Backbone as ProteinMPNN parsed JSONL, in Angstrom:
{"seq_chain_A": "MSSLKTKLDQAAFAALQFSYSPYSQKKIGASLQLTNGKCYSGCNIENASYGGTVCAERVAIWKAFSENPATEKITEVVVASVEKDPWPPCGFCRQVLAEFCTPETIVRLINSDGKEVTYQFKNLFPAAFKPEHLKK", "coords_chain_A": {"N_chain_A": [[0.777, -1.214, 0.032], [0.758, 2.293, -0.974], [2.158, 5.223, 0.594], [0.586, 7.329, 0.233], [-1.773, 6.374, -0.219], [-2.324, 5.245, 2.205], [-2.265, 7.308, 3.75], [-4.58, 8.794, 2.801], [-6.705, 6.875, 3.292], [-6.402, 6.641, 6.024], [-7.195, 9.29, 6.947], [-9.888, 9.406, 5.982], [-10.877, 7.465, 7.647], [-10.371, 8.609, 10.118], [-11.856, 10.891, 10.123], [-14.404, 9.887, 9.845], [-14.926, 9.115, 12.542], [-15.947, 11.321, 13.626], [-18.447, 11.692, 12.498], [-21.692, 12.927, 12.609], [-24.563, 11.331, 13.015], [-27.313, 10.824, 13.717], [-29.818, 9.963, 12.754], [-29.839, 8.426, 10.456], [-27.807, 6.514, 11.224], [-25.59, 5.921, 9.757], [-22.255, 6.077, 9.583], [-20.028, 7.959, 7.966], [-16.933, 8.654, 6.37], [-14.688, 10.886, 4.517], [-12.102, 11.561, 2.323], [-9.631, 13.658, 0.456], [-7.582, 14.434, -2.308], [-5.854, 17.198, -3.649], [-4.741, 18.6, -6.916], [-2.417, 20.334, -6.17], [-1.359, 18.933, -4.152], [-2.503, 18.985, -1.543], [-4.417, 17.756, 1.233], [-7.644, 16.898, 2.334], [-10.43, 16.325, 4.751], [-13.472, 14.966, 5.64], [-16.75, 14.488, 7.369], [-19.958, 12.968, 7.524], [-22.759, 15.12, 8.459], [-25.676, 15.206, 9.862], [-28.973, 16.432, 10.011], [-32.112, 17.354, 11.569], [-33.714, 18.548, 9.946], [-34.002, 17.509, 6.975], [-32.925, 18.406, 4.578], [-30.829, 20.063, 5.506], [-28.653, 18.372, 6.075], [-25.522, 17.101, 5.368], [-23.175, 15.434, 3.315], [-20.21, 13.391, 3.773], [-18.369, 13.564, 1.855], [-18.927, 16.08, 0.383], [-18.584, 17.671, 2.762], [-15.637, 17.456, 2.742], [-15.085, 18.562, 0.372], [-16.106, 21.139, 0.619], [-14.318, 22.255, 2.372], [-11.769, 22.023, 1.145], [-12.162, 23.548, -1.179], [-12.623, 25.906, -0.028], [-10.395, 26.837, 0.812], [-8.595, 26.996, -1.354], [-7.903, 27.646, -4.868], [-10.402, 27.304, -7.475], [-9.389, 26.4, -9.584], [-7.756, 24.24, -9.01], [-7.845, 20.817, -9.043], [-9.478, 17.701, -7.961], [-7.569, 14.896, -7.338], [-7.951, 12.513, -6.239], [-10.369, 10.684, -4.45], [-11.447, 9.356, -1.22], [-13.755, 7.321, 0.075], [-14.895, 6.355, 3.167], [-16.452, 3.671, 5.261], [-18.277, 1.827, 7.834], [-19.899, 0.032, 7.068], [-21.241, -3.188, 5.608], [-20.81, -3.472, 2.885], [-18.643, -1.402, 0.824], [-19.372, 1.997, 0.702], [-20.972, 4.012, -1.723], [-20.705, 7.406, -3.037], [-23.573, 9.644, -2.877], [-26.051, 10.736, -5.198], [-26.29, 13.576, -5.204], [-23.839, 14.136, -4.158], [-22.064, 13.087, -6.075], [-22.606, 14.821, -8.235], [-21.627, 17.244, -7.177], [-18.841, 16.537, -6.883], [-18.502, 16.318, -9.573], [-18.009, 18.884, -10.516], [-15.389, 19.466, -9.588], [-13.644, 17.454, -10.145], [-11.655, 15.535, -12.452], [-12.212, 13.426, -15.396], [-10.637, 11.296, -14.921], [-10.056, 11.06, -12.306], [-9.483, 9.405, -9.336], [-11.72, 7.209, -7.534], [-12.134, 5.894, -4.529], [-13.73, 3.439, -2.555], [-13.956, 2.472, 0.538], [-14.153, 0.032, 3.399], [-14.331, -0.859, 6.776], [-13.692, -3.489, 6.927], [-11.782, -4.004, 5.098], [-12.625, -4.28, 2.582], [-12.623, -2.941, -0.764], [-13.507, -0.858, -3.384], [-12.787, 0.553, -6.567], [-12.929, 3.326, -8.791], [-12.823, 5.024, -11.893], [-13.604, 8.628, -12.089], [-15.188, 9.144, -14.196], [-16.413, 6.794, -14.913], [-17.852, 6.231, -12.635], [-19.762, 8.331, -12.619], [-20.93, 8.78, -15.516], [-22.616, 10.314, -17.155], [-22.508, 13.125, -16.122], [-23.652, 16.376, -15.371], [-22.062, 19.324, -16.503], [-20.164, 22.258, -16.062], [-19.586, 23.527, -18.652], [-21.942, 22.943, -19.981], [-23.738, 24.853, -19.556], [-22.752, 26.931, -21.046], [-23.757, 26.441, -23.598]], "CA_chain_A": [[0.048, 0.12, 0.038], [1.345, 3.42, -1.05], [2.022, 6.015, 1.555], [-0.563, 8.301, -0.12], [-3.084, 5.553, -0.135], [-2.565, 4.792, 3.502], [-2.733, 8.693, 4.334], [-6.083, 9.209, 2.544], [-7.451, 5.933, 4.026], [-6.504, 6.983, 7.568], [-7.863, 10.521, 6.964], [-11.189, 9.217, 5.786], [-11.391, 6.787, 8.723], [-10.38, 9.443, 11.225], [-13.133, 11.797, 9.942], [-15.626, 9.062, 10.19], [-15.195, 9.239, 13.957], [-16.679, 12.565, 14.119], [-19.691, 11.819, 12.036], [-22.896, 13.178, 13.376], [-25.591, 10.682, 12.216], [-28.257, 10.2, 14.741], [-31.073, 9.71, 11.978], [-29.504, 7.261, 9.585], [-27.036, 5.676, 11.952], [-24.497, 5.624, 8.857], [-21.06, 6.948, 9.746], [-19.116, 8.081, 6.615], [-15.866, 9.685, 6.443], [-14.121, 11.074, 3.241], [-10.783, 12.279, 2.108], [-9.521, 13.859, -1.05], [-6.355, 15.132, -2.591], [-6.0, 18.127, -4.864], [-3.617, 18.513, -7.607], [-1.415, 20.918, -5.535], [-0.946, 17.965, -3.194], [-3.118, 19.259, -0.251], [-5.426, 16.802, 1.571], [-8.797, 17.45, 3.071], [-11.32, 15.167, 4.889], [-14.677, 15.309, 6.288], [-17.566, 13.39, 7.724], [-21.4, 13.446, 7.344], [-23.309, 15.791, 9.425], [-26.87, 15.182, 9.753], [-29.81, 17.459, 10.642], [-33.394, 16.871, 11.615], [-34.432, 19.076, 8.605], [-32.935, 16.491, 6.189], [-32.194, 19.296, 3.636], [-29.749, 20.534, 6.162], [-27.708, 17.394, 6.137], [-24.503, 17.152, 4.344], [-22.559, 14.209, 3.238], [-18.915, 13.408, 4.088], [-17.708, 13.994, 0.449], [-19.163, 17.494, 0.256], [-17.748, 18.491, 3.762], [-14.221, 17.546, 2.484], [-14.816, 19.427, -1.019], [-16.222, 22.564, 1.0], [-13.148, 22.548, 3.182], [-10.825, 22.23, 0.322], [-12.254, 24.795, -1.93], [-12.66, 27.226, 0.731], [-8.932, 27.388, 1.055], [-7.757, 26.839, -2.536], [-8.646, 28.264, -5.896], [-11.206, 26.306, -8.121], [-8.555, 25.94, -10.83], [-7.222, 23.035, -8.579], [-8.735, 19.633, -9.345], [-9.42, 16.658, -7.188], [-6.904, 13.756, -8.036], [-8.345, 11.164, -5.661], [-11.294, 10.744, -3.134], [-11.694, 8.142, -0.557], [-14.945, 7.341, 1.043], [-14.77, 5.253, 3.974], [-17.523, 3.39, 6.221], [-18.246, 0.657, 8.541], [-21.156, -0.734, 6.338], [-20.888, -4.214, 5.028], [-20.214, -3.164, 1.558], [-18.253, -0.057, 0.667], [-20.395, 2.886, 0.572], [-20.693, 4.966, -2.734], [-21.3, 8.598, -3.145], [-24.873, 9.809, -3.48], [-26.129, 11.381, -6.655], [-25.96, 14.908, -4.891], [-22.27, 14.32, -4.152], [-21.432, 12.822, -7.495], [-22.843, 15.983, -9.057], [-20.652, 18.234, -6.439], [-17.675, 16.036, -7.415], [-18.188, 16.545, -11.146], [-17.547, 20.254, -10.626], [-13.996, 19.576, -9.018], [-12.828, 16.232, -10.551], [-11.461, 15.245, -13.888], [-12.873, 12.103, -15.698], [-9.597, 10.322, -14.538], [-9.915, 11.232, -10.67], [-9.736, 8.094, -8.703], [-12.603, 7.35, -6.299], [-12.2, 4.562, -3.737], [-14.718, 3.162, -1.646], [-13.258, 1.279, 1.371], [-14.907, -0.249, 4.52], [-13.429, -1.257, 8.047], [-13.425, -4.939, 6.963], [-10.71, -4.055, 4.18], [-13.135, -4.154, 1.171], [-12.264, -1.77, -1.495], [-14.025, -0.791, -4.727], [-12.084, 1.659, -7.007], [-13.706, 3.798, -10.073], [-12.545, 6.3, -12.228], [-14.854, 9.299, -11.942], [-15.913, 8.991, -15.653], [-17.172, 5.452, -14.841], [-18.861, 6.263, -11.461], [-20.83, 9.23, -13.146], [-20.49, 9.167, -16.815], [-23.332, 11.472, -17.639], [-22.522, 14.354, -15.18], [-23.941, 17.778, -15.691], [-20.835, 19.92, -16.255], [-20.297, 23.744, -16.257], [-19.724, 23.72, -20.128], [-23.306, 22.649, -20.551], [-24.278, 26.136, -19.301], [-22.335, 27.606, -22.073], [-24.363, 26.117, -24.808]], "C_chain_A": [[0.804, 1.189, 0.022], [1.226, 4.237, 0.094], [0.736, 7.012, 1.373], [-1.871, 7.606, 0.168], [-3.401, 5.393, 1.43], [-2.91, 6.427, 4.295], [-4.235, 9.09, 4.076], [-6.985, 8.236, 3.075], [-7.534, 6.324, 5.582], [-7.141, 8.337, 7.782], [-9.336, 10.361, 6.835], [-11.754, 8.458, 7.008], [-11.484, 7.619, 10.074], [-11.414, 10.543, 11.19], [-14.431, 11.182, 10.243], [-15.939, 9.017, 11.504], [-15.876, 10.323, 14.437], [-17.998, 12.614, 13.429], [-20.923, 11.988, 13.024], [-24.226, 12.587, 12.617], [-26.636, 10.067, 12.986], [-29.465, 9.702, 14.002], [-30.809, 8.639, 11.064], [-28.518, 6.258, 10.209], [-25.968, 5.242, 10.936], [-23.331, 6.574, 9.055], [-20.342, 6.884, 8.546], [-18.032, 9.041, 6.86], [-15.259, 9.755, 4.781], [-12.861, 11.949, 3.232], [-10.567, 12.535, 0.691], [-8.049, 14.583, -0.961], [-6.502, 16.023, -3.796], [-4.654, 17.991, -5.633], [-2.429, 19.236, -7.097], [-0.902, 20.042, -4.355], [-1.607, 18.008, -1.825], [-4.11, 18.309, -0.146], [-6.392, 17.407, 2.38], [-9.712, 16.333, 3.483], [-12.487, 15.971, 5.501], [-15.666, 14.216, 6.654], [-19.048, 13.882, 7.471], [-21.952, 14.044, 8.538], [-24.743, 15.95, 9.231], [-27.691, 16.204, 10.534], [-31.335, 17.02, 10.705], [-34.259, 17.527, 10.498], [-33.384, 18.437, 7.648], [-32.221, 17.353, 4.981], [-30.932, 19.931, 4.252], [-28.635, 19.675, 6.304], [-26.704, 17.519, 5.029], [-23.566, 15.977, 4.386], [-20.972, 14.459, 3.4], [-18.091, 14.098, 2.814], [-17.866, 15.404, 0.388], [-18.567, 18.308, 1.315], [-16.353, 18.581, 3.249], [-14.179, 18.561, 1.179], [-14.954, 20.905, -0.389], [-14.935, 23.002, 1.699], [-11.933, 22.813, 2.109], [-11.052, 23.383, -0.66], [-12.587, 26.061, -1.361], [-11.374, 27.831, 1.113], [-7.994, 27.297, -0.325], [-8.494, 27.137, -3.761], [-9.235, 27.008, -6.762], [-10.422, 25.821, -9.311], [-7.883, 24.492, -10.459], [-8.246, 21.944, -8.98], [-8.494, 18.531, -8.32], [-8.714, 15.435, -8.003], [-7.451, 12.367, -7.336], [-9.326, 11.567, -4.4], [-11.435, 9.455, -2.622], [-12.924, 8.343, 0.391], [-14.896, 5.983, 1.936], [-16.068, 5.06, 4.907], [-17.271, 2.229, 6.9], [-19.285, -0.319, 8.192], [-20.455, -1.991, 5.749], [-20.197, -4.247, 3.741], [-19.706, -1.616, 1.534], [-19.245, 0.927, 0.147], [-20.072, 4.112, -0.454], [-21.316, 6.45, -2.542], [-22.721, 8.693, -3.601], [-25.078, 10.542, -4.789], [-25.761, 12.763, -6.441], [-24.352, 15.09, -4.887], [-21.532, 14.033, -5.384], [-21.533, 14.232, -8.47], [-21.795, 17.117, -8.549], [-19.266, 17.793, -7.121], [-17.491, 16.311, -8.916], [-17.635, 17.969, -11.358], [-16.11, 20.434, -10.375], [-13.129, 18.524, -9.643], [-12.629, 16.297, -12.017], [-12.02, 13.906, -14.101], [-11.781, 10.986, -15.119], [-9.417, 10.341, -12.91], [-10.252, 9.775, -10.157], [-10.716, 8.217, -7.554], [-12.744, 5.967, -5.783], [-13.098, 4.559, -2.753], [-14.21, 2.078, -0.727], [-14.362, 1.145, 2.669], [-13.843, -0.826, 5.717], [-13.047, -2.722, 7.936], [-12.207, -5.028, 5.666], [-11.221, -4.078, 2.795], [-12.864, -2.915, 0.367], [-12.716, -1.964, -2.925], [-13.25, 0.583, -5.299], [-12.791, 2.05, -8.395], [-12.687, 5.009, -10.481], [-13.657, 7.297, -12.267], [-15.766, 9.331, -12.949], [-16.887, 7.808, -15.596], [-18.236, 5.467, -13.765], [-20.076, 7.315, -11.847], [-20.694, 9.618, -14.471], [-21.42, 10.093, -17.642], [-23.558, 12.537, -16.851], [-22.785, 15.601, -15.967], [-22.67, 18.628, -15.47], [-21.031, 21.468, -16.565], [-20.387, 24.127, -17.69], [-20.962, 23.669, -20.643], [-24.038, 23.911, -20.236], [-23.981, 27.132, -20.438], [-22.993, 27.535, -23.422], [-25.566, 26.929, -25.229]], "O_chain_A": [[1.628, 1.263, 0.933], [0.185, 4.07, 0.729], [0.027, 7.376, 2.311], [-2.852, 8.141, 0.685], [-4.555, 5.409, 1.858], [-3.685, 6.58, 5.239], [-4.969, 9.594, 4.926], [-8.107, 8.655, 3.362], [-8.579, 6.308, 6.232], [-7.653, 8.506, 8.889], [-10.059, 11.098, 7.505], [-12.893, 8.693, 7.411], [-12.348, 7.453, 10.934], [-11.781, 11.06, 12.245], [-15.376, 11.767, 10.772], [-17.126, 8.889, 11.805], [-16.375, 10.321, 15.563], [-18.728, 13.559, 13.727], [-21.094, 11.306, 14.035], [-24.842, 13.237, 11.772], [-26.834, 8.854, 12.914], [-30.199, 8.964, 14.659], [-31.747, 7.854, 10.92], [-28.435, 5.153, 9.672], [-25.395, 4.186, 11.202], [-23.426, 7.756, 8.723], [-20.034, 5.784, 8.086], [-18.199, 10.094, 7.474], [-15.379, 8.822, 3.987], [-12.655, 12.881, 4.009], [-11.114, 11.878, -0.195], [-7.511, 15.107, 0.014], [-7.146, 15.694, -4.793], [-3.661, 17.427, -5.172], [-1.349, 18.833, -7.528], [-0.02, 20.502, -3.629], [-1.312, 17.149, -0.994], [-4.713, 17.937, -1.153], [-6.091, 18.362, 3.095], [-9.845, 15.395, 2.698], [-12.526, 17.169, 5.784], [-15.435, 13.07, 6.27], [-19.292, 15.067, 7.241], [-21.665, 13.546, 9.626], [-25.1, 16.822, 8.439], [-27.244, 16.766, 11.534], [-31.73, 16.286, 9.798], [-35.366, 17.085, 10.191], [-32.201, 18.765, 7.561], [-31.131, 17.03, 4.508], [-30.033, 20.304, 3.498], [-27.585, 20.202, 6.669], [-26.995, 17.973, 3.922], [-23.194, 15.56, 5.483], [-20.495, 15.575, 3.191], [-17.307, 15.041, 2.924], [-16.805, 16.027, 0.332], [-18.089, 19.416, 1.07], [-15.815, 19.688, 3.274], [-13.211, 19.31, 1.049], [-14.164, 21.793, -0.711], [-14.556, 24.162, 1.54], [-11.2, 23.789, 2.27], [-10.11, 24.133, -0.916], [-12.799, 27.093, -1.997], [-11.204, 28.954, 1.588], [-6.784, 27.522, -0.287], [-9.703, 26.907, -3.762], [-8.681, 25.908, -6.771], [-10.835, 24.867, -9.97], [-7.523, 23.701, -11.33], [-9.415, 22.248, -9.219], [-7.37, 18.426, -7.83], [-9.144, 15.033, -9.084], [-7.349, 11.279, -7.902], [-9.138, 12.478, -3.594], [-11.54, 8.482, -3.369], [-13.079, 9.236, 1.225], [-14.866, 4.834, 1.497], [-16.699, 6.042, 5.298], [-16.237, 1.591, 6.703], [-19.535, -1.319, 8.865], [-19.269, -1.938, 5.422], [-19.187, -4.915, 3.519], [-20.303, -0.735, 2.152], [-19.918, 0.631, -0.84], [-19.231, 4.984, -0.234], [-22.367, 6.596, -1.918], [-23.13, 8.002, -4.534], [-24.072, 10.921, -5.388], [-25.015, 13.294, -7.264], [-23.741, 15.982, -5.476], [-20.514, 14.646, -5.703], [-20.668, 14.585, -9.271], [-21.191, 17.817, -9.362], [-18.641, 18.585, -7.826], [-16.373, 16.509, -9.392], [-16.871, 18.203, -12.295], [-15.545, 21.421, -10.849], [-11.912, 18.708, -9.663], [-13.326, 17.009, -12.739], [-12.312, 13.224, -13.118], [-12.174, 9.84, -14.901], [-8.604, 9.585, -12.378], [-11.208, 9.123, -10.576], [-10.63, 9.12, -6.722], [-13.31, 5.052, -6.38], [-13.3, 5.572, -2.083], [-14.047, 0.925, -1.126], [-15.238, 1.982, 2.891], [-12.686, -1.165, 5.467], [-12.21, -3.202, 8.7], [-11.791, -6.14, 5.342], [-10.436, -3.924, 1.858], [-12.906, -1.838, 0.961], [-12.428, -2.957, -3.593], [-13.122, 1.567, -4.572], [-13.21, 1.133, -9.1], [-11.996, 5.709, -9.741], [-14.762, 6.806, -12.495], [-16.968, 9.509, -12.751], [-17.991, 7.832, -16.141], [-19.308, 4.873, -13.881], [-21.215, 7.133, -11.418], [-20.343, 10.778, -14.683], [-21.031, 10.583, -18.701], [-24.704, 12.983, -16.784], [-22.239, 15.843, -17.044], [-22.203, 18.671, -14.332], [-21.974, 21.857, -17.255], [-21.197, 24.999, -18.004], [-21.2, 24.267, -21.692], [-25.14, 23.971, -20.782], [-24.776, 28.016, -20.757], [-22.833, 28.411, -24.272], [-26.137, 26.682, -26.291]]}, "name": "protein", "num_of_chains": 1, "seq": "MSSLKTKLDQAAFAALQFSYSPYSQKKIGASLQLTNGKCYSGCNIENASYGGTVCAERVAIWKAFSENPATEKITEVVVASVEKDPWPPCGFCRQVLAEFCTPETIVRLINSDGKEVTYQFKNLFPAAFKPEHLKK"}
């Protein structure tokens, strides 16, 4: 296992520990790396008003792009869970990821049992709505 993979895995599992998920009982952590090498993580934070809930992937993205220019891109995303099967990003998160990923961005889904599923973003969300669609 490469040190980067270990670093992102560890960051995602560390973030998962702070999950506030009293409604779904699903603890999720995410980490990502940008093209400039900086790494960020986040956990899911739920709210009784479900529209106020935010997923781990989006927390990590908000943190990253509140401190870096949008010209940076995400090179890798890790989503960690303690679920039986690795947990994929929801549709809302896939669309937000589409804003900051490249088609080749690696998205790895891991769980505490050591199961892992890896995608390139273009295969995880092949028909993403992209900013260039607004220019047509």
